[in-house]
C-alpha positions as a printed NumPy array, in Angstrom:
array([[ 61.66 , 200.482, -10.461],
       [ 64.299, 200.367,  -7.749],
       [ 67.599, 198.592,  -8.248],
       [ 68.233, 195.316,  -6.22 ],
       [ 70.544, 195.493,  -3.181],
       [ 74.166, 194.618,  -3.732],
       [ 75.079, 190.898,  -3.271],
       [ 76.911, 190.035,  -0.082],
       [ 78.767, 186.764,   0.386],
       [ 77.806, 185.203,   3.777],
       [ 79.763, 181.946,   3.285],
       [ 82.977, 183.357,   4.701],
       [ 83.269, 183.442,   8.534],
       [ 83.219, 186.841,  10.132],
       [ 86.496, 188.35 ,  11.021],
       [ 87.043, 189.407,  14.603],
       [ 89.694, 191.966,  14.298],
       [ 88.939, 193.78 ,  17.5  ],
       [ 88.648, 191.248,  20.364],
       [ 86.898, 192.498,  23.506],
       [ 89.081, 193.184,  26.478],
       [ 88.246, 191.853,  29.97 ],
       [ 88.153, 194.491,  32.647],
       [ 88.735, 193.029,  36.105],
       [ 87.413, 196.104,  37.717],
       [ 84.138, 195.969,  35.883],
       [ 83.557, 192.194,  36.066],
       [ 84.862, 191.668,  39.535],
       [ 81.535, 190.35 ,  40.773],
       [ 77.822, 190.545,  40.533],
       [ 76.6  , 194.037,  41.146],
       [ 73.938, 194.617,  43.735],
       [ 72.729, 198.143,  43.742],
       [ 75.787, 199.391,  41.926],
       [ 78.311, 197.82 ,  44.329],
       [ 80.602, 194.841,  43.699],
       [ 80.75 , 191.712,  45.908],
       [ 84.345, 192.338,  46.904],
       [ 85.962, 189.316,  45.212],
       [ 89.596, 190.026,  44.568],
       [ 90.716, 188.127,  41.493],
       [ 94.183, 189.523,  41.749],
       [ 95.012, 187.709,  44.997],
       [ 98.267, 185.754,  44.922],
       [ 98.896, 182.221,  46.173],
       [100.85 , 183.491,  49.14 ],
       [ 97.784, 185.355,  50.36 ],
       [ 95.575, 182.242,  50.426],
       [ 95.023, 180.647,  53.859],
       [ 96.446, 177.147,  53.501],
       [ 95.443, 175.884,  56.961],
       [ 94.735, 172.198,  57.492],
       [ 91.032, 171.709,  56.84 ],
       [ 91.05 , 167.878,  57.048],
       [ 87.978, 166.397,  58.747],
       [ 88.271, 165.357,  62.411],
       [ 89.147, 161.717,  63.107],
       [ 86.239, 159.291,  63.24 ],
       [ 85.159, 158.356,  66.729],
       [ 82.878, 155.409,  67.344],
       [ 80.494, 156.281,  70.158],
       [ 78.606, 152.995,  69.948],
       [ 79.38 , 151.012,  73.137],
       [ 78.383, 147.784,  71.419],
       [ 81.46 , 147.882,  69.212],
       [ 83.876, 148.973,  71.886],
       [ 87.018, 146.947,  72.266],
       [ 86.593, 144.546,  75.149],
       [ 89.857, 143.632,  76.901],
       [ 90.675, 139.918,  76.993],
       [ 90.064, 138.124,  80.282],
       [ 93.006, 137.902,  82.583],
       [ 94.64 , 134.477,  82.598],
       [ 94.907, 133.054,  86.06 ],
       [ 97.415, 130.257,  86.116],
       [ 96.552, 129.36 ,  89.699],
       [ 93.059, 128.117,  88.803],
       [ 94.275, 125.749,  86.132],
       [ 95.419, 123.019,  88.474],
       [ 92.076, 122.734,  90.372],
       [ 90.22 , 122.459,  87.057],
       [ 92.503, 119.639,  85.961],
       [ 91.968, 117.906,  89.286],
       [ 88.193, 118.29 ,  88.926],
       [ 88.311, 116.743,  85.446],
       [ 90.369, 113.886,  86.858],
       [ 87.764, 113.304,  89.552],
       [ 84.99 , 113.235,  86.96 ],
       [ 86.854, 110.7  ,  84.826],
       [ 87.5  , 108.535,  87.88 ],
       [ 83.824, 108.665,  88.795],
       [ 82.832, 107.5  ,  85.319],
       [ 85.303, 104.618,  85.434],
       [ 84.068, 103.508,  88.847],
       [ 80.439, 103.698,  87.687],
       [ 81.196, 101.535,  84.649],
       [ 83.085,  99.061,  86.823],
       [ 80.135,  98.815,  89.212],
       [ 77.716,  98.141,  86.345],
       [ 79.909,  95.384,  84.902],
       [ 80.422,  93.813,  88.326],
       [ 76.708,  93.843,  89.134],
       [ 75.872,  92.226,  85.785],
       [ 78.456,  89.507,  86.354],
       [ 77.237,  88.72 ,  89.871],
       [ 73.624,  88.43 ,  88.723],
       [ 74.603,  86.049,  85.929],
       [ 76.877,  84.065,  88.244],
       [ 74.164,  83.585,  90.886],
       [ 71.642,  82.555,  88.219],
       [ 74.042,  80.031,  86.69 ],
       [ 74.872,  78.608,  90.12 ],
       [ 71.179,  77.974,  90.845],
       [ 70.652,  76.454,  87.385],
       [ 73.663,  74.214,  87.984],
       [ 72.083,  72.942,  91.175],
       [ 68.712,  72.041,  89.677],
       [ 69.58 ,  71.26 ,  86.033],
       [ 73.222,  70.557,  85.186],
       [ 76.527,  71.631,  86.795],
       [ 78.124,  72.722,  83.526],
       [ 76.097,  75.942,  83.614],
       [ 78.912,  77.209,  85.8  ],
       [ 81.106,  77.43 ,  82.687],
       [ 79.422,  80.735,  81.806],
       [ 80.617,  82.705,  84.882],
       [ 83.971,  80.909,  84.694],
       [ 84.555,  82.439,  81.235],
       [ 83.088,  85.836,  82.104],
       [ 85.232,  86.356,  85.177],
       [ 88.35 ,  86.322,  83.002],
       [ 87.187,  89.592,  81.376],
       [ 85.758,  91.435,  84.392],
       [ 88.474,  90.645,  86.91 ],
       [ 89.658,  94.261,  87.166],
       [ 86.109,  95.582,  87.405],
       [ 85.362,  93.252,  90.296],
       [ 88.363,  94.55 ,  92.226],
       [ 87.271,  98.188,  91.78 ],
       [ 83.573,  97.695,  92.577],
       [ 83.493,  98.51 ,  96.284],
       [ 79.811,  99.436,  96.05 ],
       [ 79.03 ,  95.839,  95.017],
       [ 80.7  ,  94.297,  98.071],
       [ 77.5  ,  92.728,  99.427],
       [ 76.554,  91.247,  96.058],
       [ 80.081,  89.918,  95.639],
       [ 79.939,  88.125,  98.984],
       [ 76.472,  86.743,  98.205],
       [ 77.724,  85.385,  94.886],
       [ 80.67 ,  83.72 ,  96.597],
       [ 78.479,  82.113,  99.282],
       [ 75.896,  80.754,  96.803],
       [ 78.57 ,  79.357,  94.481],
       [ 80.351,  77.731,  97.419],
       [ 77.137,  76.135,  98.746],
       [ 76.194,  74.725,  95.32 ],
       [ 79.709,  73.338,  94.918],
       [ 79.513,  71.631,  98.342],
       [ 76.118,  70.119,  97.511],
       [ 77.444,  68.654,  94.269],
       [ 80.569,  67.405,  96.025],
       [ 78.478,  65.566,  98.637],
       [ 76.28 ,  64.013,  95.929],
       [ 79.302,  62.85 ,  93.938],
       [ 80.862,  61.258,  97.045],
       [ 77.618,  59.391,  97.771],
       [ 77.459,  58.191,  94.159],
       [ 81.118,  57.111,  94.337],
       [ 80.433,  55.072,  97.483],
       [ 77.625,  53.155,  95.856],
       [ 79.569,  52.679,  92.599],
       [ 82.809,  51.599,  94.27 ],
       [ 84.658,  54.771,  93.259],
       [ 83.477,  54.909,  89.69 ],
       [ 81.321,  57.95 ,  90.472],
       [ 84.421,  59.997,  91.279],
       [ 84.699,  60.702,  87.586],
       [ 81.834,  63.143,  88.085],
       [ 84.234,  65.479,  89.908],
       [ 85.116,  66.882,  86.491],
       [ 81.765,  68.689,  86.446],
       [ 82.52 ,  70.724,  89.553],
       [ 85.887,  72.047,  88.335],
       [ 84.233,  75.304,  87.101],
       [ 82.903,  75.859,  90.628],
       [ 86.399,  75.723,  92.11 ],
       [ 87.683,  78.102,  89.443],
       [ 84.915,  80.665,  90.095],
       [ 85.27 ,  80.385,  93.89 ],
       [ 89.019,  81.04 ,  93.758],
       [ 88.566,  83.955,  91.324],
       [ 85.85 ,  85.531,  93.477],
       [ 88.091,  85.266,  96.518],
       [ 90.986,  86.933,  94.668],
       [ 88.856,  89.75 ,  93.258],
       [ 87.164,  90.625,  96.534],
       [ 87.026,  94.478,  96.656],
       [ 89.01 ,  96.068,  99.463],
       [ 87.396,  98.409, 101.966],
       [ 90.115, 101.053, 101.575],
       [ 90.064, 103.719,  98.88 ],
       [ 93.625, 103.071,  97.72 ]])
């Protein structure tokens, strides 16, 4: 019977007394057919090419994002634009004045006819309205014909009432003169229409 092998203790780590040495000549690169790749691991820092290898600057070749120069400011064109805006505002004011004047004249003519056939105190309506549209009547040159027609109709109705009141006063021995109070609005409107007659000149 053979004797058992001697006991060896494997709990202790192995001792590396002889460390392997690195040979730069042998491990200088991967060998291909027995020749090295030519990598020199012994090169110094002074031998390294430290040229600037930064990437080229970014250039945007998209014309859609190109910088568009601001438009040139022309101070000479500013004054004509302001004058054009002034003309537009003046046109709007004149148009509004013409609308107000036309509305007043239509109401005044209607009230004058109602005063002739119904009662003379209808003329109080245009007498009150003319206090608010006096400036519009002066500026409404396009309503000149309607303005003159309003003045003529109001004057004729006033004369008719004046003749009737005089006849009544004759037959009532002057008592009918008290009716002259009813034609006071006619005189007020006639005078106001004469004062606010639009001029034919522009200024």
